[in-house]
Biopython code that builds the backbone (N, CA, C, O; Angstrom):
import numpy as np
from Bio.PDB.StructureBuilder import StructureBuilder

atoms = [
    (1, "MET", "N", (99.343, 119.694, 100.895)),
    (1, "MET", "CA", (98.716, 118.287, 100.754)),
    (1, "MET", "C", (97.603, 119.574, 99.975)),
    (1, "MET", "O", (97.495, 120.789, 100.135)),
    (2, "GLY", "N", (96.918, 118.579, 99.109)),
    (2, "GLY", "CA", (95.277, 119.562, 98.740)),
    (2, "GLY", "C", (96.314, 119.432, 97.401)),
    (2, "GLY", "O", (96.173, 118.267, 97.029)),
    (3, "ASN", "N", (97.072, 119.953, 96.711)),
    (3, "ASN", "CA", (97.949, 119.574, 95.102)),
    (3, "ASN", "C", (97.391, 118.279, 94.125)),
    (3, "ASN", "O", (97.484, 117.063, 94.290)),
    (4, "ILE", "N", (96.885, 118.942, 93.237)),
    (4, "ILE", "CA", (96.365, 118.501, 92.550)),
    (4, "ILE", "C", (97.484, 117.218, 91.460)),
    (4, "ILE", "O", (97.809, 118.059, 90.622)),
    (5, "ASP", "N", (98.109, 116.078, 91.033)),
    (5, "ASP", "CA", (98.807, 116.108, 90.188)),
    (5, "ASP", "C", (98.468, 115.998, 89.193)),
    (5, "ASP", "O", (97.244, 116.104, 89.116)),
    (6, "TYR", "N", (99.212, 115.728, 87.804)),
    (6, "TYR", "CA", (98.665, 115.524, 86.367)),
    (6, "TYR", "C", (99.893, 116.688, 85.352)),
    (6, "TYR", "O", (100.548, 117.721, 85.488)),
    (7, "CYS", "N", (99.468, 115.240, 83.989)),
    (7, "CYS", "CA", (100.064, 115.838, 83.209)),
    (7, "CYS", "C", (99.748, 116.066, 82.179)),
    (7, "CYS", "O", (99.452, 115.323, 81.243)),
    (8, "ALA", "N", (99.776, 116.843, 82.246)),
    (8, "ALA", "CA", (98.836, 118.013, 80.727)),
    (8, "ALA", "C", (99.708, 118.384, 79.303)),
    (8, "ALA", "O", (100.704, 119.100, 79.202)),
    (9, "MET", "N", (99.098, 117.764, 78.423)),
    (9, "MET", "CA", (99.352, 117.730, 76.813)),
    (9, "MET", "C", (99.457, 119.495, 77.151)),
    (9, "MET", "O", (99.251, 120.338, 78.024)),
    (10, "PRO", "N", (100.049, 119.260, 75.421)),
    (10, "PRO", "CA", (100.148, 120.792, 75.372)),
    (10, "PRO", "C", (98.304, 121.439, 75.369)),
    (10, "PRO", "O", (98.028, 122.250, 76.252)),
    (11, "SER", "N", (97.487, 121.139, 74.640)),
    (11, "SER", "CA", (95.918, 121.167, 74.290)),
    (11, "SER", "C", (95.818, 121.198, 75.540)),
    (11, "SER", "O", (94.649, 120.820, 75.453)),
    (12, "GLY", "N", (96.054, 121.362, 77.322)),
    (12, "GLY", "CA", (95.561, 121.830, 78.456)),
    (12, "GLY", "C", (94.707, 120.719, 78.632)),
    (12, "GLY", "O", (94.167, 120.753, 79.737)),
    (13, "ASN", "N", (94.397, 119.770, 77.958)),
    (13, "ASN", "CA", (93.359, 118.008, 78.606)),
    (13, "ASN", "C", (95.059, 117.585, 79.634)),
    (13, "ASN", "O", (96.202, 117.827, 80.020)),
    (14, "LEU", "N", (93.843, 116.777, 79.542)),
    (14, "LEU", "CA", (94.850, 115.947, 80.974)),
    (14, "LEU", "C", (95.404, 114.453, 80.166)),
    (14, "LEU", "O", (94.630, 113.501, 80.063)),
    (15, "GLY", "N", (96.856, 114.392, 79.612)),
    (15, "GLY", "CA", (97.119, 113.060, 79.453)),
    (15, "GLY", "C", (96.912, 111.899, 79.382)),
    (15, "GLY", "O", (96.396, 112.298, 78.338)),
    (16, "VAL", "N", (96.791, 110.955, 79.410)),
    (16, "VAL", "CA", (96.253, 109.746, 79.412)),
    (16, "VAL", "C", (97.940, 109.046, 79.788)),
    (16, "VAL", "O", (98.975, 109.440, 79.249)),
    (17, "PHE", "N", (97.860, 108.072, 80.713)),
    (17, "PHE", "CA", (98.860, 107.148, 81.714)),
    (17, "PHE", "C", (98.721, 106.326, 80.650)),
    (17, "PHE", "O", (97.799, 106.621, 79.890)),
    (18, "LEU", "N", (99.560, 105.109, 80.302)),
    (18, "LEU", "CA", (99.486, 104.075, 79.585)),
    (18, "LEU", "C", (100.045, 103.035, 80.379)),
    (18, "LEU", "O", (101.275, 103.036, 80.424)),
    (19, "LEU", "N", (99.390, 102.056, 81.080)),
    (19, "LEU", "CA", (100.257, 101.376, 82.260)),
    (19, "LEU", "C", (100.158, 99.868, 82.053)),
    (19, "LEU", "O", (99.197, 99.184, 82.405)),
    (20, "VAL", "N", (101.507, 99.324, 81.304)),
    (20, "VAL", "CA", (101.804, 97.918, 80.987)),
    (20, "VAL", "C", (102.497, 96.840, 82.380)),
    (20, "VAL", "O", (103.561, 96.903, 82.996)),
    (21, "GLU", "N", (101.252, 95.845, 82.474)),
    (21, "GLU", "CA", (101.624, 95.152, 84.117)),
    (21, "GLU", "C", (100.997, 94.379, 83.306)),
    (21, "GLU", "O", (100.372, 94.697, 82.294)),
    (22, "ASP", "N", (101.234, 92.951, 83.931)),
    (22, "ASP", "CA", (100.263, 92.076, 83.470)),
    (22, "ASP", "C", (99.656, 91.152, 84.711)),
    (22, "ASP", "O", (98.912, 90.188, 84.529)),
    (23, "ASN", "N", (100.201, 91.719, 86.256)),
    (23, "ASN", "CA", (100.070, 91.548, 87.556)),
    (23, "ASN", "C", (98.633, 92.062, 88.219)),
    (23, "ASN", "O", (98.419, 92.906, 89.089)),
    (24, "ALA", "N", (97.553, 91.037, 87.302)),
    (24, "ALA", "CA", (96.315, 91.981, 88.285)),
    (24, "ALA", "C", (96.276, 92.566, 89.703)),
    (24, "ALA", "O", (95.219, 93.114, 90.019)),
    (25, "ASP", "N", (97.295, 92.533, 90.630)),
    (25, "ASP", "CA", (97.339, 92.833, 91.904)),
    (25, "ASP", "C", (97.673, 94.171, 91.714)),
    (25, "ASP", "O", (96.978, 95.152, 91.976)),
    (26, "ASP", "N", (99.678, 94.106, 90.862)),
    (26, "ASP", "CA", (99.873, 95.287, 91.013)),
    (26, "ASP", "C", (99.541, 96.218, 89.987)),
    (26, "ASP", "O", (100.352, 97.131, 89.833)),
    (27, "VAL", "N", (98.114, 96.194, 88.938)),
    (27, "VAL", "CA", (97.546, 97.148, 88.691)),
    (27, "VAL", "C", (96.284, 97.391, 89.276)),
    (27, "VAL", "O", (95.461, 97.990, 88.585)),
    (28, "VAL", "N", (96.041, 97.114, 90.176)),
    (28, "VAL", "CA", (95.224, 97.635, 91.778)),
    (28, "VAL", "C", (95.844, 98.345, 92.365)),
    (28, "VAL", "O", (95.338, 99.362, 92.838)),
    (29, "LEU", "N", (97.724, 97.906, 92.600)),
    (29, "LEU", "CA", (98.014, 99.133, 93.147)),
    (29, "LEU", "C", (98.531, 99.777, 92.865)),
    (29, "LEU", "O", (99.191, 100.226, 93.802)),
    (30, "ILE", "N", (98.923, 100.737, 91.011)),
    (30, "ILE", "CA", (98.716, 101.223, 91.144)),
    (30, "ILE", "C", (97.705, 102.206, 90.884)),
    (30, "ILE", "O", (98.238, 103.274, 90.583)),
    (31, "GLN", "N", (96.339, 102.266, 90.883)),
    (31, "GLN", "CA", (95.033, 102.699, 90.390)),
    (31, "GLN", "C", (94.730, 103.651, 91.992)),
    (31, "GLN", "O", (94.347, 104.812, 92.133)),
    (32, "ARG", "N", (95.139, 102.449, 93.181)),
    (32, "ARG", "CA", (94.514, 102.449, 94.656)),
    (32, "ARG", "C", (96.185, 103.954, 94.889)),
    (32, "ARG", "O", (95.810, 104.970, 95.473)),
    (33, "ALA", "N", (96.965, 103.952, 94.666)),
    (33, "ALA", "CA", (98.220, 104.587, 94.548)),
    (33, "ALA", "C", (97.608, 106.497, 93.665)),
    (33, "ALA", "O", (97.723, 107.676, 94.000)),
    (34, "PHE", "N", (97.192, 105.993, 92.870)),
    (34, "PHE", "CA", (96.827, 107.309, 91.881)),
    (34, "PHE", "C", (95.543, 108.092, 92.401)),
    (34, "PHE", "O", (95.368, 109.297, 92.586)),
    (35, "ALA", "N", (94.824, 107.153, 92.549)),
    (35, "ALA", "CA", (93.970, 107.373, 93.796)),
    (35, "ALA", "C", (94.369, 108.099, 94.870)),
    (35, "ALA", "O", (93.724, 109.092, 95.207)),
    (36, "LYS", "N", (95.297, 107.763, 95.431)),
    (36, "LYS", "CA", (95.581, 108.504, 96.860)),
    (36, "LYS", "C", (95.950, 109.960, 96.497)),
    (36, "LYS", "O", (95.558, 111.006, 97.015)),
    (37, "ALA", "N", (96.776, 109.765, 95.508)),
    (37, "ALA", "CA", (97.666, 110.472, 95.906)),
    (37, "ALA", "C", (96.623, 112.038, 94.439)),
    (37, "ALA", "O", (97.184, 113.131, 94.375)),
    (38, "LYS", "N", (95.462, 111.852, 93.656)),
    (38, "LYS", "CA", (94.819, 112.363, 93.260)),
    (38, "LYS", "C", (95.571, 112.510, 91.532)),
    (38, "LYS", "O", (95.680, 113.362, 90.651)),
    (39, "VAL", "N", (95.863, 111.428, 91.727)),
    (39, "VAL", "CA", (96.275, 111.932, 90.086)),
    (39, "VAL", "C", (94.979, 111.645, 89.326)),
    (39, "VAL", "O", (94.245, 110.662, 89.429)),
    (40, "LEU", "N", (94.826, 113.030, 88.315)),
    (40, "LEU", "CA", (93.523, 113.196, 87.721)),
    (40, "LEU", "C", (93.453, 112.667, 86.172)),
    (40, "LEU", "O", (92.639, 113.080, 85.346)),
    (41, "ASN", "N", (94.199, 111.932, 85.996)),
    (41, "ASN", "CA", (94.916, 111.817, 84.129)),
    (41, "ASN", "C", (94.251, 110.170, 84.316)),
    (41, "ASN", "O", (94.197, 109.342, 85.225)),
    (42, "PRO", "N", (93.832, 110.254, 82.993)),
    (42, "PRO", "CA", (93.354, 108.646, 82.770)),
    (42, "PRO", "C", (94.291, 108.004, 81.926)),
    (42, "PRO", "O", (95.208, 108.153, 81.119)),
    (43, "LEU", "N", (93.095, 106.684, 82.953)),
    (43, "LEU", "CA", (94.438, 105.359, 82.599)),
    (43, "LEU", "C", (94.405, 104.179, 82.227)),
    (43, "LEU", "O", (94.239, 103.246, 83.013)),
    (44, "GLN", "N", (94.606, 104.001, 80.585)),
    (44, "GLN", "CA", (94.508, 102.774, 80.345)),
    (44, "GLN", "C", (95.534, 101.732, 80.310)),
    (44, "GLN", "O", (96.633, 102.098, 79.892)),
    (45, "ILE", "N", (95.391, 100.381, 80.697)),
    (45, "ILE", "CA", (96.259, 99.851, 80.628)),
    (45, "ILE", "C", (95.704, 98.244, 79.351)),
    (45, "ILE", "O", (94.730, 97.851, 78.709)),
    (46, "THR", "N", (96.943, 97.914, 79.622)),
    (46, "THR", "CA", (96.764, 96.964, 78.653)),
    (46, "THR", "C", (98.728, 95.634, 79.550)),
    (46, "THR", "O", (99.793, 95.886, 80.111)),
    (47, "ARG", "N", (98.113, 94.633, 79.160)),
    (47, "ARG", "CA", (98.522, 92.884, 79.670)),
    (47, "ARG", "C", (99.708, 92.199, 79.451)),
    (47, "ARG", "O", (99.988, 91.349, 80.297)),
    (48, "ARG", "N", (100.650, 92.395, 78.309)),
    (48, "ARG", "CA", (101.083, 92.073, 77.342)),
    (48, "ARG", "C", (101.650, 93.508, 76.884)),
    (48, "ARG", "O", (101.033, 94.555, 76.686)),
    (49, "GLY", "N", (103.466, 93.129, 76.747)),
    (49, "GLY", "CA", (104.299, 93.198, 75.944)),
    (49, "GLY", "C", (103.692, 94.140, 74.672)),
    (49, "GLY", "O", (103.597, 95.357, 74.519)),
    (50, "GLU", "N", (103.195, 92.546, 73.530)),
    (50, "GLU", "CA", (102.512, 92.875, 72.493)),
    (50, "GLU", "C", (100.938, 93.628, 72.346)),
    (50, "GLU", "O", (100.703, 94.057, 71.217)),
    (51, "GLU", "N", (99.901, 93.811, 73.337)),
    (51, "GLU", "CA", (99.198, 94.683, 73.648)),
    (51, "GLU", "C", (99.799, 96.008, 73.156)),
    (51, "GLU", "O", (99.557, 96.446, 72.031)),
    (52, "ALA", "N", (100.931, 96.890, 74.425)),
    (52, "ALA", "CA", (101.243, 97.895, 74.590)),
    (52, "ALA", "C", (101.680, 98.140, 73.005)),
    (52, "ALA", "O", (101.711, 99.309, 72.623)),
    (53, "ILE", "N", (101.880, 97.519, 72.454)),
    (53, "ILE", "CA", (102.541, 98.097, 71.107)),
    (53, "ILE", "C", (101.703, 98.043, 70.234)),
    (53, "ILE", "O", (102.057, 98.573, 69.181)),
    (54, "GLU", "N", (100.344, 97.441, 70.253)),
    (54, "GLU", "CA", (99.356, 97.525, 69.807)),
    (54, "GLU", "C", (98.604, 98.936, 69.734)),
    (54, "GLU", "O", (98.017, 99.302, 68.716)),
    (55, "TYR", "N", (98.677, 99.715, 70.939)),
    (55, "TYR", "CA", (97.749, 100.557, 71.216)),
    (55, "TYR", "C", (98.641, 101.523, 70.972)),
    (55, "TYR", "O", (98.301, 102.563, 70.408)),
    (56, "LEU", "N", (100.164, 101.238, 71.456)),
    (56, "LEU", "CA", (101.228, 102.685, 70.803)),
    (56, "LEU", "C", (100.679, 102.672, 69.412)),
    (56, "LEU", "O", (100.153, 103.765, 69.203)),
    (57, "SER", "N", (100.608, 102.055, 68.606)),
    (57, "SER", "CA", (100.915, 102.355, 67.202)),
    (57, "SER", "C", (99.244, 102.421, 66.635)),
    (57, "SER", "O", (98.889, 102.978, 65.596)),
    (58, "GLY", "N", (98.492, 101.816, 67.451)),
    (58, "GLY", "CA", (97.380, 102.387, 66.839)),
    (58, "GLY", "C", (96.393, 101.515, 66.133)),
    (58, "GLY", "O", (95.536, 101.769, 65.286)),
    (59, "THR", "N", (96.832, 100.206, 66.841)),
    (59, "THR", "CA", (96.341, 99.032, 65.738)),
    (59, "THR", "C", (95.050, 97.966, 65.907)),
    (59, "THR", "O", (95.122, 97.580, 67.074)),
    (60, "GLY", "N", (94.455, 97.632, 65.569)),
    (60, "GLY", "CA", (93.994, 96.419, 66.316)),
    (60, "GLY", "C", (92.918, 96.804, 66.529)),
    (60, "GLY", "O", (92.369, 97.425, 65.619)),
    (61, "LYS", "N", (92.005, 96.543, 68.127)),
    (61, "LYS", "CA", (91.536, 97.013, 68.778)),
    (61, "LYS", "C", (91.699, 98.559, 69.851)),
    (61, "LYS", "O", (91.062, 98.878, 70.854)),
    (62, "TYR", "N", (92.747, 99.221, 69.171)),
    (62, "TYR", "CA", (93.052, 100.551, 69.269)),
    (62, "TYR", "C", (93.534, 101.321, 68.293)),
    (62, "TYR", "O", (94.583, 101.961, 68.212)),
    (63, "SER", "N", (92.225, 101.115, 67.227)),
    (63, "SER", "CA", (92.658, 101.863, 66.167)),
    (63, "SER", "C", (91.960, 103.164, 66.310)),
    (63, "SER", "O", (92.100, 103.956, 65.379)),
    (64, "ASN", "N", (91.307, 103.477, 67.217)),
    (64, "ASN", "CA", (90.435, 104.711, 67.498)),
    (64, "ASN", "C", (91.513, 105.404, 68.661)),
    (64, "ASN", "O", (91.797, 105.032, 69.800)),
    (65, "ARG", "N", (91.969, 106.555, 67.863)),
    (65, "ARG", "CA", (92.893, 107.141, 68.568)),
    (65, "ARG", "C", (92.288, 108.325, 69.348)),
    (65, "ARG", "O", (92.968, 109.126, 69.989)),
    (66, "SER", "N", (90.590, 108.368, 69.202)),
    (66, "SER", "CA", (89.907, 109.345, 69.784)),
    (66, "SER", "C", (89.826, 108.777, 71.667)),
    (66, "SER", "O", (90.177, 109.347, 72.699)),
    (67, "GLU", "N", (89.075, 107.162, 71.354)),
    (67, "GLU", "CA", (88.690, 106.159, 72.423)),
    (67, "GLU", "C", (90.442, 106.314, 73.260)),
    (67, "GLU", "O", (90.729, 106.761, 74.370)),
    (68, "PHE", "N", (91.280, 105.768, 72.227)),
    (68, "PHE", "CA", (92.748, 105.107, 72.917)),
    (68, "PHE", "C", (93.303, 105.963, 72.558)),
    (68, "PHE", "O", (93.372, 105.827, 71.337)),
    (69, "PRO", "N", (94.062, 107.329, 73.015)),
    (69, "PRO", "CA", (94.598, 107.935, 72.690)),
    (69, "PRO", "C", (96.089, 108.110, 72.969)),
    (69, "PRO", "O", (96.381, 107.977, 74.158)),
    (70, "LEU", "N", (97.453, 108.476, 71.838)),
    (70, "LEU", "CA", (99.330, 107.675, 72.347)),
    (70, "LEU", "C", (99.137, 108.919, 73.824)),
    (70, "LEU", "O", (98.678, 110.059, 73.902)),
    (71, "PRO", "N", (99.596, 108.208, 74.560)),
    (71, "PRO", "CA", (99.689, 108.400, 76.113)),
    (71, "PRO", "C", (101.081, 109.673, 76.295)),
    (71, "PRO", "O", (102.120, 109.886, 75.670)),
    (72, "ALA", "N", (100.408, 110.303, 77.492)),
    (72, "ALA", "CA", (101.569, 111.579, 78.069)),
    (72, "ALA", "C", (102.904, 110.819, 78.591)),
    (72, "ALA", "O", (104.055, 111.174, 78.337)),
    (73, "LEU", "N", (102.504, 109.667, 79.396)),
    (73, "LEU", "CA", (103.054, 108.736, 79.688)),
    (73, "LEU", "C", (103.144, 107.116, 80.026)),
    (73, "LEU", "O", (102.063, 106.598, 80.307)),
    (74, "VAL", "N", (104.158, 106.370, 80.030)),
    (74, "VAL", "CA", (104.207, 104.678, 79.695)),
    (74, "VAL", "C", (104.220, 104.842, 81.054)),
    (74, "VAL", "O", (104.264, 105.956, 81.574)),
    (75, "LEU", "N", (104.169, 103.352, 81.943)),
    (75, "LEU", "CA", (104.133, 102.967, 83.431)),
    (75, "LEU", "C", (104.992, 102.004, 82.904)),
    (75, "LEU", "O", (105.158, 102.646, 81.867)),
    (76, "LEU", "N", (105.788, 100.860, 82.701)),
    (76, "LEU", "CA", (106.028, 99.759, 81.955)),
    (76, "LEU", "C", (106.817, 98.886, 82.906)),
    (76, "LEU", "O", (107.743, 99.337, 83.580)),
    (77, "ASP", "N", (106.268, 97.123, 82.957)),
    (77, "ASP", "CA", (106.629, 96.428, 83.372)),
    (77, "ASP", "C", (107.428, 95.757, 82.865)),
    (77, "ASP", "O", (107.030, 95.092, 81.908)),
    (78, "LEU", "N", (109.007, 95.621, 83.307)),
    (78, "LEU", "CA", (109.421, 94.740, 82.620)),
    (78, "LEU", "C", (109.976, 93.204, 82.653)),
    (78, "LEU", "O", (110.649, 92.626, 81.800)),
    (79, "ASN", "N", (109.568, 92.806, 83.690)),
    (79, "ASN", "CA", (108.414, 90.968, 84.106)),
    (79, "ASN", "C", (107.493, 91.270, 83.214)),
    (79, "ASN", "O", (106.723, 92.166, 83.561)),
    (80, "MET", "N", (107.266, 90.626, 81.773)),
    (80, "MET", "CA", (106.068, 89.988, 81.827)),
    (80, "MET", "C", (106.148, 89.001, 80.156)),
    (80, "MET", "O", (106.767, 89.339, 79.147)),
    (81, "PRO", "N", (105.353, 87.824, 80.345)),
    (81, "PRO", "CA", (105.482, 87.122, 79.541)),
    (81, "PRO", "C", (105.638, 86.920, 78.262)),
    (81, "PRO", "O", (104.737, 87.622, 77.803)),
    (82, "GLY", "N", (106.179, 86.428, 77.352)),
    (82, "GLY", "CA", (105.713, 87.451, 75.792)),
    (82, "GLY", "C", (107.083, 88.651, 75.573)),
    (82, "GLY", "O", (108.205, 88.603, 76.077)),
    (83, "LEU", "N", (106.656, 89.406, 74.893)),
    (83, "LEU", "CA", (107.366, 90.501, 74.655)),
    (83, "LEU", "C", (107.616, 91.082, 75.980)),
    (83, "LEU", "O", (106.632, 91.474, 76.607)),
    (84, "ASN", "N", (109.111, 91.230, 76.649)),
    (84, "ASN", "CA", (108.991, 91.538, 78.170)),
    (84, "ASN", "C", (109.514, 93.298, 77.905)),
    (84, "ASN", "O", (110.009, 93.652, 76.835)),
    (85, "GLY", "N", (109.323, 94.128, 78.924)),
    (85, "GLY", "CA", (109.684, 95.729, 79.102)),
    (85, "GLY", "C", (110.603, 96.247, 78.317)),
    (85, "GLY", "O", (110.715, 97.437, 78.025)),
    (86, "PHE", "N", (111.425, 95.154, 77.886)),
    (86, "PHE", "CA", (112.842, 95.452, 77.396)),
    (86, "PHE", "C", (112.520, 95.637, 76.458)),
    (86, "PHE", "O", (112.680, 96.791, 76.062)),
    (87, "ASP", "N", (111.918, 94.705, 75.583)),
    (87, "ASP", "CA", (111.418, 94.196, 74.162)),
    (87, "ASP", "C", (110.281, 95.871, 73.863)),
    (87, "ASP", "O", (110.187, 96.528, 72.826)),
    (88, "VAL", "N", (109.844, 96.017, 74.720)),
    (88, "VAL", "CA", (108.449, 97.177, 74.305)),
    (88, "VAL", "C", (109.365, 98.142, 74.651)),
    (88, "VAL", "O", (109.823, 98.008, 73.516)),
    (89, "LEU", "N", (110.248, 99.199, 75.258)),
    (89, "LEU", "CA", (111.162, 99.880, 75.478)),
    (89, "LEU", "C", (111.932, 100.325, 74.064)),
    (89, "LEU", "O", (112.023, 101.539, 73.883)),
    (90, "ARG", "N", (112.393, 99.599, 73.232)),
    (90, "ARG", "CA", (113.424, 99.342, 72.900)),
    (90, "ARG", "C", (112.168, 99.638, 72.044)),
    (90, "ARG", "O", (111.695, 100.774, 72.048)),
    (91, "TRP", "N", (111.526, 98.477, 71.188)),
    (91, "TRP", "CA", (110.316, 98.907, 69.982)),
    (91, "TRP", "C", (110.552, 100.821, 69.829)),
    (91, "TRP", "O", (111.146, 101.474, 68.971)),
    (92, "ILE", "N", (109.569, 101.377, 71.433)),
    (92, "ILE", "CA", (109.528, 102.687, 71.498)),
    (92, "ILE", "C", (110.290, 103.717, 71.031)),
    (92, "ILE", "O", (109.899, 104.705, 70.409)),
    (93, "ARG", "N", (111.545, 103.398, 71.406)),
    (93, "ARG", "CA", (112.562, 103.944, 71.286)),
    (93, "ARG", "C", (113.136, 104.096, 69.968)),
    (93, "ARG", "O", (113.920, 105.022, 69.760)),
    (94, "GLU", "N", (112.680, 102.900, 68.640)),
    (94, "GLU", "CA", (112.438, 102.998, 67.509)),
    (94, "GLU", "C", (112.320, 103.328, 66.586)),
    (94, "GLU", "O", (112.912, 103.136, 65.524)),
    (95, "GLN", "N", (111.010, 104.231, 67.076)),
    (95, "GLN", "CA", (109.960, 104.624, 66.177)),
    (95, "GLN", "C", (109.796, 105.942, 65.886)),
    (95, "GLN", "O", (109.894, 106.529, 66.963)),
    (96, "PRO", "N", (109.600, 106.720, 65.020)),
    (96, "PRO", "CA", (110.349, 107.722, 64.686)),
    (96, "PRO", "C", (109.119, 108.694, 66.066)),
    (96, "PRO", "O", (109.589, 109.817, 66.246)),
    (97, "GLY", "N", (108.217, 108.537, 66.665)),
    (97, "GLY", "CA", (107.145, 109.424, 66.383)),
    (97, "GLY", "C", (107.392, 109.298, 68.028)),
    (97, "GLY", "O", (107.657, 110.179, 68.846)),
    (98, "LEU", "N", (107.236, 108.111, 68.167)),
    (98, "LEU", "CA", (107.677, 108.152, 70.003)),
    (98, "LEU", "C", (108.984, 108.463, 70.821)),
    (98, "LEU", "O", (109.274, 108.428, 72.017)),
    (99, "VAL", "N", (109.610, 108.764, 69.730)),
    (99, "VAL", "CA", (111.411, 108.732, 70.742)),
    (99, "VAL", "C", (111.050, 109.540, 71.691)),
    (99, "VAL", "O", (111.632, 109.118, 72.690)),
    (100, "THR", "N", (110.054, 111.015, 72.149)),
    (100, "THR", "CA", (109.943, 111.623, 73.241)),
    (100, "THR", "C", (109.160, 111.210, 74.458)),
    (100, "THR", "O", (109.126, 111.676, 75.596)),
    (101, "LEU", "N", (108.260, 109.736, 73.626)),
    (101, "LEU", "CA", (107.331, 109.442, 74.758)),
    (101, "LEU", "C", (108.330, 109.445, 75.980)),
    (101, "LEU", "O", (109.514, 109.154, 75.811)),
    (102, "ARG", "N", (107.772, 109.814, 77.330)),
    (102, "ARG", "CA", (108.211, 109.731, 78.738)),
    (102, "ARG", "C", (107.254, 107.982, 79.534)),
    (102, "ARG", "O", (106.126, 107.579, 79.817)),
    (103, "VAL", "N", (108.832, 107.490, 79.554)),
    (103, "VAL", "CA", (108.742, 105.971, 80.257)),
    (103, "VAL", "C", (108.927, 105.885, 81.388)),
    (103, "VAL", "O", (109.925, 106.468, 81.811)),
    (104, "VAL", "N", (108.107, 105.173, 82.316)),
    (104, "VAL", "CA", (109.051, 104.907, 83.490)),
    (104, "VAL", "C", (108.723, 103.716, 83.675)),
    (104, "VAL", "O", (107.756, 103.120, 83.201)),
    (105, "VAL", "N", (109.844, 103.190, 84.649)),
    (105, "VAL", "CA", (110.086, 101.516, 84.069)),
    (105, "VAL", "C", (109.786, 100.660, 85.560)),
    (105, "VAL", "O", (109.919, 101.335, 86.581)),
    (106, "LEU", "N", (109.465, 99.486, 85.690)),
    (106, "LEU", "CA", (108.502, 99.556, 86.824)),
    (106, "LEU", "C", (108.955, 97.998, 86.903)),
    (106, "LEU", "O", (108.527, 97.227, 86.044)),
    (107, "THR", "N", (109.828, 97.524, 87.940)),
    (107, "THR", "CA", (110.140, 96.161, 88.201)),
    (107, "THR", "C", (109.776, 96.069, 89.444)),
    (107, "THR", "O", (109.533, 97.094, 90.081)),
    (108, "SER", "N", (109.630, 94.283, 90.252)),
    (108, "SER", "CA", (110.047, 93.329, 91.787)),
    (108, "SER", "C", (111.198, 93.013, 90.908)),
    (108, "SER", "O", (111.755, 92.147, 91.583)),
    (109, "SER", "N", (111.702, 93.114, 90.153)),
    (109, "SER", "CA", (113.213, 92.339, 90.289)),
    (109, "SER", "C", (113.491, 92.236, 91.544)),
    (109, "SER", "O", (112.982, 92.870, 92.468)),
    (110, "ASP", "N", (114.282, 91.455, 91.589)),
    (110, "ASP", "CA", (116.117, 91.680, 92.534)),
    (110, "ASP", "C", (117.169, 91.384, 91.457)),
    (110, "ASP", "O", (118.315, 91.455, 91.900)),
    (111, "GLU", "N", (117.065, 91.032, 90.003)),
    (111, "GLU", "CA", (118.573, 91.593, 89.281)),
    (111, "GLU", "C", (119.381, 92.525, 90.280)),
    (111, "GLU", "O", (118.953, 93.292, 91.143)),
    (112, "THR", "N", (120.907, 92.173, 89.833)),
    (112, "THR", "CA", (121.614, 93.312, 90.089)),
    (112, "THR", "C", (121.499, 94.104, 88.878)),
    (112, "THR", "O", (120.912, 93.822, 87.834)),
    (113, "GLN", "N", (122.107, 95.065, 89.167)),
    (113, "GLN", "CA", (122.222, 96.476, 87.616)),
    (113, "GLN", "C", (123.283, 95.635, 86.871)),
    (113, "GLN", "O", (123.756, 96.428, 86.057)),
    (114, "SER", "N", (123.940, 94.376, 86.714)),
    (114, "SER", "CA", (124.931, 93.754, 85.720)),
    (114, "SER", "C", (124.101, 92.824, 85.264)),
    (114, "SER", "O", (124.609, 92.115, 84.396)),
    (115, "GLY", "N", (122.866, 92.547, 85.579)),
    (115, "GLY", "CA", (122.265, 92.030, 84.576)),
    (115, "GLY", "C", (120.911, 92.636, 83.369)),
    (115, "GLY", "O", (120.386, 92.005, 82.451)),
    (116, "LEU", "N", (120.665, 94.017, 83.811)),
    (116, "LEU", "CA", (120.508, 94.763, 82.789)),
    (116, "LEU", "C", (121.530, 95.458, 81.826)),
    (116, "LEU", "O", (122.758, 95.519, 81.886)),
    (117, "PRO", "N", (120.327, 96.139, 80.604)),
    (117, "PRO", "CA", (120.647, 96.491, 79.350)),
    (117, "PRO", "C", (120.980, 97.839, 79.809)),
    (117, "PRO", "O", (120.317, 98.303, 80.737)),
    (118, "THR", "N", (122.080, 98.648, 79.192)),
    (118, "THR", "CA", (122.504, 100.245, 79.219)),
    (118, "THR", "C", (122.082, 101.257, 78.913)),
    (118, "THR", "O", (122.186, 101.857, 77.844)),
    (119, "ARG", "N", (121.570, 101.521, 79.835)),
    (119, "ARG", "CA", (120.505, 103.280, 80.001)),
    (119, "ARG", "C", (121.204, 103.284, 78.521)),
    (119, "ARG", "O", (120.434, 102.868, 77.655)),
    (120, "SER", "N", (122.432, 103.646, 78.067)),
    (120, "SER", "CA", (122.598, 103.570, 76.349)),
    (120, "SER", "C", (121.756, 102.818, 75.199)),
    (120, "SER", "O", (121.561, 103.347, 74.105)),
    (121, "GLU", "N", (121.437, 101.976, 75.423)),
    (121, "GLU", "CA", (120.947, 101.095, 74.744)),
    (121, "GLU", "C", (119.170, 101.715, 74.336)),
    (121, "GLU", "O", (118.415, 101.305, 73.455)),
    (122, "PHE", "N", (118.894, 103.090, 75.615)),
    (122, "PHE", "CA", (117.292, 103.429, 75.565)),
    (122, "PHE", "C", (117.434, 104.633, 74.875)),
    (122, "PHE", "O", (116.559, 104.913, 74.055)),
    (123, "ILE", "N", (118.488, 105.499, 75.070)),
    (123, "ILE", "CA", (118.708, 106.672, 75.198)),
    (123, "ILE", "C", (119.369, 107.438, 74.281)),
    (123, "ILE", "O", (120.552, 107.744, 74.424)),
    (124, "PRO", "N", (118.513, 107.866, 73.087)),
    (124, "PRO", "CA", (119.171, 108.610, 72.094)),
    (124, "PRO", "C", (119.911, 109.565, 72.260)),
    (124, "PRO", "O", (119.666, 110.477, 73.049)),
    (125, "GLY", "N", (120.963, 109.489, 71.508)),
    (125, "GLY", "CA", (122.144, 110.826, 71.406)),
    (125, "GLY", "C", (122.903, 110.301, 72.250)),
    (125, "GLY", "O", (123.952, 110.862, 72.570)),
]
sb = StructureBuilder()
sb.init_structure("model")
sb.init_model(0)
sb.init_chain("A")
sb.init_seg("    ")
for serial, (resi, resn, name, xyz) in enumerate(atoms, 1):
    if name == "N":
        sb.init_residue(resn, " ", resi, " ")
    sb.init_atom(name, np.array(xyz, "f"), 0.0, 1.0, " ", f" {name:<3s}", serial, name[0])
structure = sb.get_structure()
């Protein structure tokens, strides 16, 4: 107890976490869990897959990298309208500058594994 969990960037600063989640209740749940666990990393939130790609590519309202730095970790909901989490993950893995970006996949789906893409579709090498 009393441990503080965080993800540090090479510079020693706390890395930003990007939460990609369309459900407001789930966003609150993640925020409360982080607060309870004393996760100190700043949390940026996008609500759609398209918005996550804008954030990660630094375009549109996310073009200021001082205000919207590349995240150290992405928490990615799979089930979203429009571009879903699989689409976003596929896009991330196609970007040369993002292939090492850590992504945690979140889902409340009860689909069996047979309905999900295979690990090899998203992990290089």
